[in-house]
Backbone atoms as SQL, in Angstrom:
CREATE TABLE atoms (id INTEGER PRIMARY KEY, chain TEXT, resi INTEGER, resn TEXT, atom TEXT, x REAL, y REAL, z REAL);
INSERT INTO atoms VALUES
  (1, 'A', 1, 'MET', 'N', 0.851, -1.174, -0.032),
  (2, 'A', 1, 'MET', 'CA', -0.015, 0.005, -0.012),
  (3, 'A', 1, 'MET', 'C', 0.902, 1.228, -0.006),
  (4, 'A', 2, 'LYS', 'N', 0.605, 2.219, -0.846),
  (5, 'A', 2, 'LYS', 'CA', 1.392, 3.411, -0.914),
  (6, 'A', 2, 'LYS', 'C', 1.032, 4.311, 0.239),
  (7, 'A', 3, 'ARG', 'N', 2.073, 4.818, 0.849),
  (8, 'A', 3, 'ARG', 'CA', 1.910, 5.676, 1.984),
  (9, 'A', 3, 'ARG', 'C', 1.712, 7.090, 1.514),
  (10, 'A', 4, 'VAL', 'N', 0.821, 7.838, 2.238),
  (11, 'A', 4, 'VAL', 'CA', 0.461, 9.215, 1.805),
  (12, 'A', 4, 'VAL', 'C', 0.636, 10.086, 3.087),
  (13, 'A', 5, 'ARG', 'N', 1.251, 11.237, 2.784),
  (14, 'A', 5, 'ARG', 'CA', 1.472, 12.206, 3.906),
  (15, 'A', 5, 'ARG', 'C', 0.130, 12.900, 4.179),
  (16, 'A', 6, 'LEU', 'N', -0.306, 12.845, 5.443),
  (17, 'A', 6, 'LEU', 'CA', -1.506, 13.462, 5.918),
  (18, 'A', 6, 'LEU', 'C', -1.203, 14.534, 6.935),
  (19, 'A', 7, 'ASP', 'N', -2.104, 15.457, 7.122),
  (20, 'A', 7, 'ASP', 'CA', -1.896, 16.413, 8.217),
  (21, 'A', 7, 'ASP', 'C', -2.008, 15.638, 9.556),
  (22, 'A', 8, 'PRO', 'N', -1.458, 16.126, 10.665),
  (23, 'A', 8, 'PRO', 'CA', -1.456, 15.375, 11.876),
  (24, 'A', 8, 'PRO', 'C', -2.820, 14.902, 12.395),
  (25, 'A', 9, 'SER', 'N', -3.868, 15.728, 12.257),
  (26, 'A', 9, 'SER', 'CA', -5.139, 15.286, 12.817),
  (27, 'A', 9, 'SER', 'C', -5.730, 14.165, 11.961),
  (28, 'A', 10, 'ALA', 'N', -5.489, 14.277, 10.651),
  (29, 'A', 10, 'ALA', 'CA', -6.031, 13.221, 9.744),
  (30, 'A', 10, 'ALA', 'C', -5.233, 11.893, 9.958),
  (31, 'A', 11, 'ARG', 'N', -3.937, 12.051, 10.168),
  (32, 'A', 11, 'ARG', 'CA', -3.047, 10.820, 10.434),
  (33, 'A', 11, 'ARG', 'C', -3.487, 10.159, 11.698),
  (34, 'A', 12, 'LYS', 'N', -3.723, 10.898, 12.734),
  (35, 'A', 12, 'LYS', 'CA', -4.114, 10.341, 14.048),
  (36, 'A', 12, 'LYS', 'C', -5.498, 9.632, 13.900),
  (37, 'A', 13, 'ALA', 'N', -6.397, 10.261, 13.168),
  (38, 'A', 13, 'ALA', 'CA', -7.711, 9.644, 12.913),
  (39, 'A', 13, 'ALA', 'C', -7.532, 8.376, 12.118),
  (40, 'A', 14, 'ALA', 'N', -6.701, 8.374, 11.106),
  (41, 'A', 14, 'ALA', 'CA', -6.433, 7.136, 10.306),
  (42, 'A', 14, 'ALA', 'C', -5.848, 6.009, 11.165),
  (43, 'A', 15, 'ILE', 'N', -4.982, 6.393, 12.063),
  (44, 'A', 15, 'ILE', 'CA', -4.452, 5.386, 12.994),
  (45, 'A', 15, 'ILE', 'C', -5.456, 4.792, 13.901),
  (46, 'A', 16, 'LEU', 'N', -6.351, 5.641, 14.418),
  (47, 'A', 16, 'LEU', 'CA', -7.372, 5.146, 15.258),
  (48, 'A', 16, 'LEU', 'C', -8.383, 4.278, 14.512),
  (49, 'A', 17, 'ASP', 'N', -8.719, 4.650, 13.286),
  (50, 'A', 17, 'ASP', 'CA', -9.559, 3.823, 12.401),
  (51, 'A', 17, 'ASP', 'C', -8.951, 2.458, 12.199),
  (52, 'A', 18, 'ALA', 'N', -7.671, 2.505, 11.862),
  (53, 'A', 18, 'ALA', 'CA', -6.940, 1.209, 11.676),
  (54, 'A', 18, 'ALA', 'C', -6.971, 0.358, 12.978),
  (55, 'A', 19, 'ALA', 'N', -6.728, 1.023, 14.046),
  (56, 'A', 19, 'ALA', 'CA', -6.727, 0.278, 15.337),
  (57, 'A', 19, 'ALA', 'C', -8.033, -0.351, 15.605),
  (58, 'A', 20, 'ILE', 'N', -9.156, 0.326, 15.361),
  (59, 'A', 20, 'ILE', 'CA', -10.474, -0.183, 15.485),
  (60, 'A', 20, 'ILE', 'C', -10.675, -1.428, 14.639),
  (61, 'A', 21, 'GLN', 'N', -10.266, -1.283, 13.398),
  (62, 'A', 21, 'GLN', 'CA', -10.347, -2.437, 12.383),
  (63, 'A', 21, 'GLN', 'C', -9.598, -3.614, 12.905),
  (64, 'A', 22, 'CYS', 'N', -8.366, -3.414, 13.423),
  (65, 'A', 22, 'CYS', 'CA', -7.507, -4.510, 13.860),
  (66, 'A', 22, 'CYS', 'C', -8.128, -5.199, 15.095),
  (67, 'A', 23, 'ALA', 'N', -8.620, -4.348, 16.019),
  (68, 'A', 23, 'ALA', 'CA', -9.229, -4.856, 17.232),
  (69, 'A', 23, 'ALA', 'C', -10.631, -5.534, 17.004),
  (70, 'A', 24, 'SER', 'N', -11.162, -5.286, 15.897),
  (71, 'A', 24, 'SER', 'CA', -12.437, -6.021, 15.449),
  (72, 'A', 24, 'SER', 'C', -12.181, -7.442, 15.064),
  (73, 'A', 25, 'VAL', 'N', -11.004, -7.781, 14.777),
  (74, 'A', 25, 'VAL', 'CA', -10.673, -9.163, 14.333),
  (75, 'A', 25, 'VAL', 'C', -9.717, -9.903, 15.245),
  (76, 'A', 26, 'ALA', 'N', -9.163, -9.170, 16.272),
  (77, 'A', 26, 'ALA', 'CA', -8.271, -9.728, 17.288),
  (78, 'A', 26, 'ALA', 'C', -8.516, -9.052, 18.545),
  (79, 'A', 27, 'PRO', 'N', -8.180, -9.643, 19.647),
  (80, 'A', 27, 'PRO', 'CA', -8.299, -8.944, 20.981),
  (81, 'A', 27, 'PRO', 'C', -7.519, -7.675, 20.915),
  (82, 'A', 28, 'TYR', 'N', -8.071, -6.633, 21.495),
  (83, 'A', 28, 'TYR', 'CA', -7.440, -5.309, 21.437),
  (84, 'A', 28, 'TYR', 'C', -6.162, -5.339, 22.074),
  (85, 'A', 29, 'THR', 'N', -5.850, -6.189, 23.011),
  (86, 'A', 29, 'THR', 'CA', -4.590, -6.227, 23.724),
  (87, 'A', 29, 'THR', 'C', -3.537, -6.939, 22.841),
  (88, 'A', 30, 'ASP', 'N', -3.914, -7.663, 21.750),
  (89, 'A', 30, 'ASP', 'CA', -3.030, -8.242, 20.858),
  (90, 'A', 30, 'ASP', 'C', -2.679, -7.476, 19.610),
  (91, 'A', 31, 'VAL', 'N', -3.303, -6.225, 19.500),
  (92, 'A', 31, 'VAL', 'CA', -3.066, -5.438, 18.313),
  (93, 'A', 31, 'VAL', 'C', -1.651, -4.814, 18.473),
  (94, 'A', 32, 'THR', 'N', -0.932, -4.744, 17.276),
  (95, 'A', 32, 'THR', 'CA', 0.416, -4.298, 17.249),
  (96, 'A', 32, 'THR', 'C', 0.556, -3.035, 16.412),
  (97, 'A', 33, 'ARG', 'N', 1.605, -2.276, 16.700),
  (98, 'A', 33, 'ARG', 'CA', 1.895, -1.109, 15.942),
  (99, 'A', 33, 'ARG', 'C', 2.052, -1.505, 14.438),
  (100, 'A', 34, 'GLU', 'N', 2.676, -2.666, 14.227),
  (101, 'A', 34, 'GLU', 'CA', 2.908, -3.023, 12.833),
  (102, 'A', 34, 'GLU', 'C', 1.583, -3.290, 12.110),
  (103, 'A', 35, 'ALA', 'N', 0.704, -3.992, 12.773),
  (104, 'A', 35, 'ALA', 'CA', -0.620, -4.211, 12.118),
  (105, 'A', 35, 'ALA', 'C', -1.395, -2.929, 11.930),
  (106, 'A', 36, 'ILE', 'N', -1.345, -2.024, 12.856),
  (107, 'A', 36, 'ILE', 'CA', -2.101, -0.799, 12.747),
  (108, 'A', 36, 'ILE', 'C', -1.439, 0.049, 11.640),
  (109, 'A', 37, 'GLY', 'N', -0.114, 0.162, 11.619),
  (110, 'A', 37, 'GLY', 'CA', 0.551, 0.885, 10.631),
  (111, 'A', 37, 'GLY', 'C', 0.259, 0.360, 9.215),
  (112, 'A', 38, 'ALA', 'N', 0.274, -0.927, 9.131),
  (113, 'A', 38, 'ALA', 'CA', -0.042, -1.524, 7.745),
  (114, 'A', 38, 'ALA', 'C', -1.419, -1.154, 7.287),
  (115, 'A', 39, 'ARG', 'N', -2.390, -1.206, 8.186),
  (116, 'A', 39, 'ARG', 'CA', -3.769, -0.779, 7.800),
  (117, 'A', 39, 'ARG', 'C', -3.916, 0.688, 7.587),
  (118, 'A', 40, 'ALA', 'N', -3.202, 1.470, 8.316),
  (119, 'A', 40, 'ALA', 'CA', -3.283, 2.977, 8.226),
  (120, 'A', 40, 'ALA', 'C', -2.403, 3.513, 7.093),
  (121, 'A', 41, 'GLY', 'N', -1.596, 2.672, 6.530),
  (122, 'A', 41, 'GLY', 'CA', -0.694, 3.171, 5.459),
  (123, 'A', 41, 'GLY', 'C', 0.484, 3.973, 6.001),
  (124, 'A', 42, 'CYS', 'N', 0.933, 3.596, 7.155),
  (125, 'A', 42, 'CYS', 'CA', 2.075, 4.373, 7.724),
  (126, 'A', 42, 'CYS', 'C', 3.038, 3.370, 8.402),
  (127, 'A', 43, 'ALA', 'N', 4.234, 3.839, 8.752),
  (128, 'A', 43, 'ALA', 'CA', 5.197, 3.027, 9.436),
  (129, 'A', 43, 'ALA', 'C', 4.810, 2.827, 10.926),
  (130, 'A', 44, 'PRO', 'N', 5.233, 1.721, 11.499),
  (131, 'A', 44, 'PRO', 'CA', 4.948, 1.504, 12.954),
  (132, 'A', 44, 'PRO', 'C', 5.552, 2.701, 13.774),
  (133, 'A', 45, 'GLY', 'N', 6.636, 3.279, 13.343),
  (134, 'A', 45, 'GLY', 'CA', 7.187, 4.443, 14.017),
  (135, 'A', 45, 'GLY', 'C', 6.233, 5.638, 14.056),
  (136, 'A', 46, 'THR', 'N', 5.445, 5.752, 13.013),
  (137, 'A', 46, 'THR', 'CA', 4.430, 6.868, 13.011),
  (138, 'A', 46, 'THR', 'C', 3.347, 6.629, 14.011),
  (139, 'A', 47, 'VAL', 'N', 2.982, 5.348, 14.125),
  (140, 'A', 47, 'VAL', 'CA', 1.990, 5.015, 15.180),
  (141, 'A', 47, 'VAL', 'C', 2.571, 5.403, 16.532),
  (142, 'A', 48, 'SER', 'N', 3.847, 5.071, 16.758),
  (143, 'A', 48, 'SER', 'CA', 4.506, 5.402, 18.020),
  (144, 'A', 48, 'SER', 'C', 4.617, 6.940, 18.268),
  (145, 'A', 49, 'HIS', 'N', 4.770, 7.607, 17.127),
  (146, 'A', 49, 'HIS', 'CA', 4.895, 9.120, 17.247),
  (147, 'A', 49, 'HIS', 'C', 3.583, 9.675, 17.760),
  (148, 'A', 50, 'TYR', 'N', 2.445, 9.136, 17.360),
  (149, 'A', 50, 'TYR', 'CA', 1.135, 9.678, 17.800),
  (150, 'A', 50, 'TYR', 'C', 0.707, 9.064, 19.170),
  (151, 'A', 51, 'PHE', 'N', 1.104, 7.821, 19.395),
  (152, 'A', 51, 'PHE', 'CA', 0.717, 7.103, 20.600),
  (153, 'A', 51, 'PHE', 'C', 2.027, 6.467, 21.140),
  (154, 'A', 52, 'SER', 'N', 2.704, 7.181, 22.013),
  (155, 'A', 52, 'SER', 'CA', 4.093, 6.840, 22.344),
  (156, 'A', 52, 'SER', 'C', 4.205, 5.463, 23.031),
  (157, 'A', 53, 'THR', 'N', 3.207, 4.966, 23.706),
  (158, 'A', 53, 'THR', 'CA', 3.275, 3.633, 24.310),
  (159, 'A', 53, 'THR', 'C', 2.054, 2.852, 23.951),
  (160, 'A', 54, 'MET', 'N', 2.142, 1.546, 24.061),
  (161, 'A', 54, 'MET', 'CA', 0.999, 0.706, 23.752),
  (162, 'A', 54, 'MET', 'C', -0.111, 0.883, 24.768),
  (163, 'A', 55, 'PRO', 'N', 0.135, 1.111, 26.047),
  (164, 'A', 55, 'PRO', 'CA', -0.981, 1.388, 26.970),
  (165, 'A', 55, 'PRO', 'C', -1.718, 2.677, 26.498),
  (166, 'A', 56, 'LYS', 'N', -1.053, 3.689, 26.069),
  (167, 'A', 56, 'LYS', 'CA', -1.716, 4.943, 25.588),
  (168, 'A', 56, 'LYS', 'C', -2.515, 4.628, 24.345),
  (169, 'A', 57, 'LEU', 'N', -1.931, 3.796, 23.442),
  (170, 'A', 57, 'LEU', 'CA', -2.698, 3.453, 22.258),
  (171, 'A', 57, 'LEU', 'C', -3.971, 2.704, 22.647),
  (172, 'A', 58, 'ARG', 'N', -3.799, 1.701, 23.478),
  (173, 'A', 58, 'ARG', 'CA', -4.971, 0.911, 23.939),
  (174, 'A', 58, 'ARG', 'C', -6.078, 1.731, 24.535),
  (175, 'A', 59, 'ARG', 'N', -5.624, 2.690, 25.420),
  (176, 'A', 59, 'ARG', 'CA', -6.640, 3.624, 25.980),
  (177, 'A', 59, 'ARG', 'C', -7.374, 4.433, 24.994),
  (178, 'A', 60, 'ALA', 'N', -6.659, 4.925, 24.011),
  (179, 'A', 60, 'ALA', 'CA', -7.285, 5.745, 22.950),
  (180, 'A', 60, 'ALA', 'C', -8.166, 4.831, 22.054),
  (181, 'A', 61, 'LEU', 'N', -7.713, 3.638, 21.837),
  (182, 'A', 61, 'LEU', 'CA', -8.488, 2.678, 20.983),
  (183, 'A', 61, 'LEU', 'C', -9.832, 2.341, 21.793),
  (184, 'A', 62, 'MET', 'N', -9.767, 2.105, 23.047),
  (185, 'A', 62, 'MET', 'CA', -10.962, 1.778, 23.778),
  (186, 'A', 62, 'MET', 'C', -11.864, 3.001, 23.890),
  (187, 'A', 63, 'ARG', 'N', -11.303, 4.191, 24.065),
  (188, 'A', 63, 'ARG', 'CA', -12.089, 5.414, 24.104),
  (189, 'A', 63, 'ARG', 'C', -12.896, 5.495, 22.803),
  (190, 'A', 64, 'GLU', 'N', -12.141, 5.314, 21.726),
  (191, 'A', 64, 'GLU', 'CA', -12.755, 5.445, 20.336),
  (192, 'A', 64, 'GLU', 'C', -13.869, 4.367, 20.168),
  (193, 'A', 65, 'ALA', 'N', -13.576, 3.172, 20.655),
  (194, 'A', 65, 'ALA', 'CA', -14.606, 2.108, 20.534),
  (195, 'A', 65, 'ALA', 'C', -15.888, 2.440, 21.319),
  (196, 'A', 66, 'VAL', 'N', -15.727, 3.088, 22.436),
  (197, 'A', 66, 'VAL', 'CA', -16.866, 3.513, 23.251),
  (198, 'A', 66, 'VAL', 'C', -17.625, 4.621, 22.522),
  (199, 'A', 67, 'VAL', 'N', -16.871, 5.571, 21.956),
  (200, 'A', 67, 'VAL', 'CA', -17.532, 6.678, 21.248),
  (201, 'A', 67, 'VAL', 'C', -18.295, 6.093, 19.974),
  (202, 'A', 68, 'ARG', 'N', -17.698, 5.191, 19.319),
  (203, 'A', 68, 'ARG', 'CA', -18.297, 4.639, 18.114),
  (204, 'A', 68, 'ARG', 'C', -19.311, 3.502, 18.448),
  (205, 'A', 69, 'GLY', 'N', -19.346, 3.010, 19.725),
  (206, 'A', 69, 'GLY', 'CA', -20.296, 1.970, 20.022),
  (207, 'A', 69, 'GLY', 'C', -19.919, 0.625, 19.426),
  (208, 'A', 70, 'VAL', 'N', -18.653, 0.322, 19.368),
  (209, 'A', 70, 'VAL', 'CA', -18.212, -0.994, 18.853),
  (210, 'A', 70, 'VAL', 'C', -18.281, -2.032, 19.946),
  (211, 'A', 71, 'VAL', 'N', -19.410, -2.699, 20.073),
  (212, 'A', 71, 'VAL', 'CA', -19.703, -3.570, 21.141),
  (213, 'A', 71, 'VAL', 'C', -18.683, -4.680, 21.328),
  (214, 'A', 72, 'SER', 'N', -18.234, -5.220, 20.238),
  (215, 'A', 72, 'SER', 'CA', -17.260, -6.435, 20.409),
  (216, 'A', 72, 'SER', 'C', -15.976, -5.954, 21.063),
  (217, 'A', 73, 'ILE', 'N', -15.507, -4.734, 20.798),
  (218, 'A', 73, 'ILE', 'CA', -14.258, -4.243, 21.426),
  (219, 'A', 73, 'ILE', 'C', -14.592, -3.879, 22.888),
  (220, 'A', 74, 'ILE', 'N', -15.736, -3.292, 23.141),
  (221, 'A', 74, 'ILE', 'CA', -16.132, -2.916, 24.522),
  (222, 'A', 74, 'ILE', 'C', -16.203, -4.260, 25.407),
  (223, 'A', 75, 'ALA', 'N', -16.806, -5.241, 24.797),
  (224, 'A', 75, 'ALA', 'CA', -16.884, -6.524, 25.454),
  (225, 'A', 75, 'ALA', 'C', -15.496, -7.093, 25.823),
  (226, 'A', 76, 'ASP', 'N', -14.658, -6.972, 24.889),
  (227, 'A', 76, 'ASP', 'CA', -13.246, -7.459, 25.124),
  (228, 'A', 76, 'ASP', 'C', -12.616, -6.632, 26.270),
  (229, 'A', 77, 'GLY', 'N', -12.882, -5.325, 26.302),
  (230, 'A', 77, 'GLY', 'CA', -12.386, -4.494, 27.366),
  (231, 'A', 77, 'GLY', 'C', -12.972, -4.857, 28.639),
  (232, 'A', 78, 'LEU', 'N', -14.257, -5.149, 28.691),
  (233, 'A', 78, 'LEU', 'CA', -14.870, -5.498, 29.983),
  (234, 'A', 78, 'LEU', 'C', -14.317, -6.815, 30.475),
  (235, 'A', 79, 'ALA', 'N', -14.096, -7.747, 29.545),
  (236, 'A', 79, 'ALA', 'CA', -13.501, -9.051, 29.974),
  (237, 'A', 79, 'ALA', 'C', -12.069, -8.835, 30.611),
  (238, 'A', 80, 'ARG', 'N', -11.398, -7.737, 30.271),
  (239, 'A', 80, 'ARG', 'CA', -10.075, -7.494, 30.725),
  (240, 'A', 80, 'ARG', 'C', -10.086, -6.350, 31.780),
  (241, 'A', 81, 'SER', 'N', -11.225, -6.040, 32.248),
  (242, 'A', 81, 'SER', 'CA', -11.414, -4.990, 33.283),
  (243, 'A', 81, 'SER', 'C', -10.865, -3.619, 32.891),
  (244, 'A', 82, 'ASP', 'N', -10.979, -3.319, 31.615),
  (245, 'A', 82, 'ASP', 'CA', -10.493, -2.023, 31.128),
  (246, 'A', 82, 'ASP', 'C', -11.393, -0.909, 31.647),
  (247, 'A', 83, 'PRO', 'N', -10.787, 0.127, 32.290),
  (248, 'A', 83, 'PRO', 'CA', -11.595, 1.228, 32.900),
  (249, 'A', 83, 'PRO', 'C', -12.301, 2.076, 31.801),
  (250, 'A', 84, 'GLN', 'N', -11.721, 2.143, 30.660),
  (251, 'A', 84, 'GLN', 'CA', -12.318, 2.900, 29.550),
  (252, 'A', 84, 'GLN', 'C', -13.581, 2.167, 29.089),
  (253, 'A', 85, 'ALA', 'N', -13.569, 0.838, 29.026),
  (254, 'A', 85, 'ALA', 'CA', -14.730, 0.107, 28.600),
  (255, 'A', 85, 'ALA', 'C', -15.851, 0.253, 29.570),
  (256, 'A', 86, 'ARG', 'N', -15.566, 0.321, 30.860),
  (257, 'A', 86, 'ARG', 'CA', -16.575, 0.466, 31.896),
  (258, 'A', 86, 'ARG', 'C', -17.265, 1.832, 31.830),
  (259, 'A', 87, 'ARG', 'N', -16.682, 2.735, 31.086),
  (260, 'A', 87, 'ARG', 'CA', -17.354, 4.101, 30.925),
  (261, 'A', 87, 'ARG', 'C', -18.362, 4.158, 29.822),
  (262, 'A', 88, 'ALA', 'N', -18.537, 3.088, 29.165),
  (263, 'A', 88, 'ALA', 'CA', -19.474, 3.064, 27.984),
  (264, 'A', 88, 'ALA', 'C', -20.882, 3.336, 28.468),
  (265, 'A', 89, 'ALA', 'N', -21.742, 3.818, 27.598),
  (266, 'A', 89, 'ALA', 'CA', -23.103, 4.103, 27.912),
  (267, 'A', 89, 'ALA', 'C', -23.822, 2.801, 28.437),
  (268, 'A', 90, 'PRO', 'N', -24.767, 2.934, 29.294),
  (269, 'A', 90, 'PRO', 'CA', -25.410, 1.757, 29.827),
  (270, 'A', 90, 'PRO', 'C', -25.969, 0.742, 28.822),
  (271, 'A', 91, 'ASP', 'N', -26.533, 1.290, 27.722),
  (272, 'A', 91, 'ASP', 'CA', -27.035, 0.390, 26.693),
  (273, 'A', 91, 'ASP', 'C', -25.960, -0.426, 26.051),
  (274, 'A', 92, 'LEU', 'N', -24.774, 0.235, 25.828),
  (275, 'A', 92, 'LEU', 'CA', -23.680, -0.513, 25.264),
  (276, 'A', 92, 'LEU', 'C', -23.087, -1.528, 26.208),
  (277, 'A', 93, 'LEU', 'N', -23.042, -1.200, 27.495),
  (278, 'A', 93, 'LEU', 'CA', -22.634, -2.124, 28.527),
  (279, 'A', 93, 'LEU', 'C', -23.416, -3.437, 28.557),
  (280, 'A', 94, 'VAL', 'N', -24.782, -3.186, 28.422),
  (281, 'A', 94, 'VAL', 'CA', -25.646, -4.333, 28.450),
  (282, 'A', 94, 'VAL', 'C', -25.395, -5.155, 27.227),
  (283, 'A', 95, 'LYS', 'N', -25.253, -4.586, 26.085),
  (284, 'A', 95, 'LYS', 'CA', -24.968, -5.399, 24.819),
  (285, 'A', 95, 'LYS', 'C', -23.627, -6.094, 24.960),
  (286, 'A', 96, 'ALA', 'N', -22.645, -5.381, 25.465),
  (287, 'A', 96, 'ALA', 'CA', -21.295, -5.970, 25.551),
  (288, 'A', 96, 'ALA', 'C', -21.339, -7.192, 26.572),
  (289, 'A', 97, 'ARG', 'N', -22.062, -7.041, 27.593),
  (290, 'A', 97, 'ARG', 'CA', -22.155, -8.191, 28.614),
  (291, 'A', 97, 'ARG', 'C', -22.863, -9.311, 28.032),
  (292, 'A', 98, 'GLN', 'N', -23.879, -9.029, 27.225),
  (293, 'A', 98, 'GLN', 'CA', -24.661, -10.124, 26.584),
  (294, 'A', 98, 'GLN', 'C', -23.744, -10.893, 25.583),
  (295, 'A', 99, 'LEU', 'N', -22.908, -10.110, 24.891),
  (296, 'A', 99, 'LEU', 'CA', -21.918, -10.691, 23.973),
  (297, 'A', 99, 'LEU', 'C', -20.931, -11.604, 24.683),
  (298, 'A', 100, 'LEU', 'N', -20.509, -11.222, 25.869),
  (299, 'A', 100, 'LEU', 'CA', -19.600, -11.939, 26.638),
  (300, 'A', 100, 'LEU', 'C', -20.235, -13.281, 27.117),
  (301, 'A', 101, 'VAL', 'N', -21.484, -13.186, 27.502),
  (302, 'A', 101, 'VAL', 'CA', -22.199, -14.465, 27.867),
  (303, 'A', 101, 'VAL', 'C', -22.292, -15.423, 26.714),
  (304, 'A', 102, 'MET', 'N', -22.515, -14.955, 25.492),
  (305, 'A', 102, 'MET', 'CA', -22.663, -15.806, 24.332),
  (306, 'A', 102, 'MET', 'C', -21.352, -16.397, 23.976),
  (307, 'A', 103, 'ARG', 'N', -20.229, -15.815, 24.322),
  (308, 'A', 103, 'ARG', 'CA', -18.929, -16.347, 23.935),
  (309, 'A', 103, 'ARG', 'C', -18.591, -17.641, 24.606);
């Protein structure tokens, strides 16, 4: 995939989009800078530039999942006692807990 220079806010958004996509197919704790960078069309170092540590990246990823209402990622966060996941809206928490029961 050809890499394209984006302005900083667009690049950060692209990285978060890619992180959401990666966490939709694998546990969010298993997502790597390399996988996110490949999906976002940037180098893993660029991911590190915007999110200096994996814990910071995971917090941002979970916050974004909560904002977007991505129940599967929220459920994964609840299973791992993620504080960001616990902050989801009540209706999302119900759906996420139901998904955990079905797993």
